[in-house]
C-alpha positions as CSV (number, residue, x, y, z in Angstrom):
1,X,10.7,22.4,3.4
2,X,12.8,24.2,5.9
3,X,16.1,25.3,4.4
4,X,18.9,23.8,6.3
5,X,21.7,25.9,7.9
6,X,24.7,24.6,6.0
7,X,28.0,26.3,7.0
8,X,30.6,23.8,5.9
9,X,31.2,20.6,4.0
10,X,30.4,18.5,7.1
11,X,27.0,20.1,7.5
12,X,26.2,19.5,3.9
13,X,27.3,15.8,4.2
14,X,25.3,15.4,7.3
15,X,22.2,16.9,5.5
16,X,22.6,14.7,2.5
17,X,23.0,11.6,4.6
18,X,19.7,12.5,6.4
19,X,18.0,13.0,3.3
20,X,19.2,9.6,1.8
21,X,18.0,7.9,5.1
22,X,14.6,9.6,4.7
23,X,14.4,8.5,1.0
24,X,15.3,4.9,2.0
25,X,12.5,4.9,4.5
26,X,10.0,6.3,1.9
27,X,11.0,3.8,-0.6
28,X,10.5,0.9,1.8
29,X,7.1,2.3,2.8
30,X,6.2,2.5,-0.9
31,X,7.1,-1.1,-1.6
32,X,5.1,-2.2,1.5
33,X,2.0,-0.2,0.3
34,X,2.4,-1.4,-3.2
35,X,2.7,-5.1,-2.0
36,X,-0.4,-4.8,0.1
37,X,-2.4,-3.2,-2.9
38,X,-1.2,-6.1,-5.2
39,X,-2.1,-8.7,-2.6
40,X,-5.7,-7.2,-2.3
41,X,-6.0,-7.0,-6.1
42,X,-4.8,-10.7,-6.4
43,X,-7.4,-11.8,-3.8
44,X,-10.2,-9.8,-5.6
45,X,-9.2,-11.4,-8.9
46,X,-9.1,-15.0,-7.6
47,X,-11.9,-14.9,-5.1
48,X,-14.1,-12.3,-6.4
49,X,-14.1,-11.0,-2.8
50,X,-11.7,-9.0,-0.6
51,X,-9.8,-11.3,2.0
52,X,-11.2,-9.3,4.9
53,X,-15.0,-9.8,3.9
54,X,-16.8,-13.0,4.9
55,X,-17.3,-15.6,2.3
56,X,-20.9,-15.2,1.3
57,X,-23.0,-15.4,-1.9
58,X,-24.3,-11.8,-1.1
59,X,-21.0,-10.6,-2.3
60,X,-20.7,-12.5,-5.5
61,X,-20.4,-10.9,-8.8
62,X,-22.8,-13.4,-10.2
63,X,-26.4,-12.2,-10.2
64,X,-28.0,-15.6,-9.7
65,X,-25.7,-16.4,-6.8
66,X,-26.7,-13.2,-5.1
67,X,-30.4,-13.8,-5.9
68,X,-30.4,-17.3,-4.4
69,X,-28.4,-16.2,-1.4
70,X,-31.1,-13.7,-0.6
71,X,-33.9,-16.2,-1.4
């Protein structure tokens, strides 16, 4: 990270404010990503398939379902 050119208290205050803003944005992105991951995990646990894949027996975790789908 580039060291800021802080010459007085106002520069320091501006720099810290910018860092706090960046941190708030990163925390929001982190919450968004974690929410998306939790949603995908929930869909995998309830449907045994990701939400963006078609509903087909070929993707089932059950061997017999997959076998009869191919048959």
